[in-house]
C-alpha positions as CSV (number, residue, x, y, z in Angstrom):
1,X,83.8,142.6,136.2
2,X,86.7,144.6,134.7
3,X,87.3,148.2,135.2
4,X,89.3,150.4,132.8
5,X,91.9,152.7,134.3
6,X,89.8,155.8,133.7
7,X,86.9,154.4,135.8
8,X,86.4,155.7,139.4
9,X,87.3,152.4,141.2
10,X,90.7,152.2,139.5
11,X,91.4,155.9,139.9
12,X,90.6,155.7,143.6
13,X,93.1,152.8,144.1
14,X,95.7,154.6,142.0
15,X,95.4,157.7,144.2
16,X,96.1,155.4,147.2
17,X,99.0,153.6,145.5
18,X,100.9,156.7,144.5
19,X,102.1,157.6,148.0
20,X,103.2,154.0,148.6
21,X,105.2,153.9,145.4
22,X,106.8,157.2,146.3
23,X,107.6,156.2,149.8
24,X,109.0,152.7,148.8
25,X,110.8,154.0,145.7
26,X,109.4,151.7,143.1
27,X,106.3,149.7,142.0
28,X,108.2,146.5,142.8
29,X,108.9,147.6,146.4
30,X,105.3,148.8,146.8
31,X,104.1,145.3,145.6
32,X,106.4,143.6,148.2
33,X,104.9,145.9,150.9
34,X,101.4,145.1,149.9
35,X,102.0,141.4,149.8
36,X,103.7,141.5,153.2
37,X,100.6,143.3,154.6
38,X,98.2,140.6,153.2
39,X,99.6,137.8,155.4
40,X,99.4,135.1,152.8
41,X,97.8,132.6,155.3
42,X,94.6,134.7,155.0
43,X,93.6,133.2,151.6
44,X,94.5,136.2,149.4
45,X,96.3,135.5,146.2
46,X,99.6,137.5,145.9
47,X,99.5,140.9,144.1
48,X,101.6,141.0,141.0
49,X,103.5,144.2,140.1
50,X,102.0,144.2,136.6
51,X,98.6,144.8,138.2
52,X,100.0,147.9,139.9
53,X,101.6,149.1,136.7
54,X,98.2,148.8,134.9
55,X,96.4,150.7,137.6
56,X,99.0,153.5,137.6
57,X,99.5,153.6,133.9
58,X,96.5,155.7,133.0
59,X,96.3,153.8,129.7
60,X,92.6,154.0,128.9
61,X,92.8,150.7,126.9
62,X,93.9,148.7,129.9
63,X,91.7,147.2,132.6
64,X,91.9,145.4,135.9
65,X,89.5,142.9,137.3
66,X,87.4,143.5,140.4
67,X,89.1,140.8,142.5
68,X,92.5,142.4,141.9
69,X,91.2,145.8,143.0
70,X,89.6,144.3,146.1
71,X,92.8,142.5,147.2
72,X,94.9,145.7,146.6
73,X,92.4,147.7,148.6
74,X,92.6,145.2,151.5
75,X,96.4,145.4,151.5
76,X,96.3,149.2,151.3
77,X,93.9,149.3,154.3
78,X,96.3,147.1,156.3
79,X,99.1,149.6,155.5
80,X,96.9,152.6,156.3
81,X,98.7,153.4,159.5
82,X,102.1,153.3,157.9
83,X,101.5,154.9,154.4
84,X,100.4,158.5,155.0
85,X,101.8,162.0,154.5
86,X,105.1,162.2,156.4
87,X,105.3,164.4,159.5
88,X,108.2,165.5,161.6
89,X,107.1,163.0,164.3
90,X,107.3,160.0,162.0
91,X,109.5,157.2,163.5
92,X,108.5,154.3,161.3
93,X,109.0,154.2,157.6
94,X,107.7,151.5,155.3
95,X,111.3,150.2,154.8
96,X,111.8,149.7,158.5
97,X,108.4,147.9,158.7
98,X,109.5,145.4,156.0
C-alpha cells in the first residue's frame, strides 16, 4: 500500500522526522542517523534520503510505500531516547552518538 504525503501515516512520520533533521542539520545526516540506528544485521533495508525528502516535502502528488514508513518508524523508535526536545541537562547529542 502507498500513502500520499497528506495522509495521516505519512504526516505522523514527518512530525517525528522534523526534530531529527533540525538536530542533525540536514536530511542526509538524519538518514545516516536512522540507518545507524537500524543495525543492518537486523534484516532491514537501508533508508534512502529520497524517501525522507518525499515524506517531508508535503507534495500532495507524492507517495511512499508502507514498508518504507515501517522501517523509518522502527529507526525513529530506536532513536527515541536521543531525539527529543533539548533540555539544559542534555549531555548526549545525535552527533556525539554517531
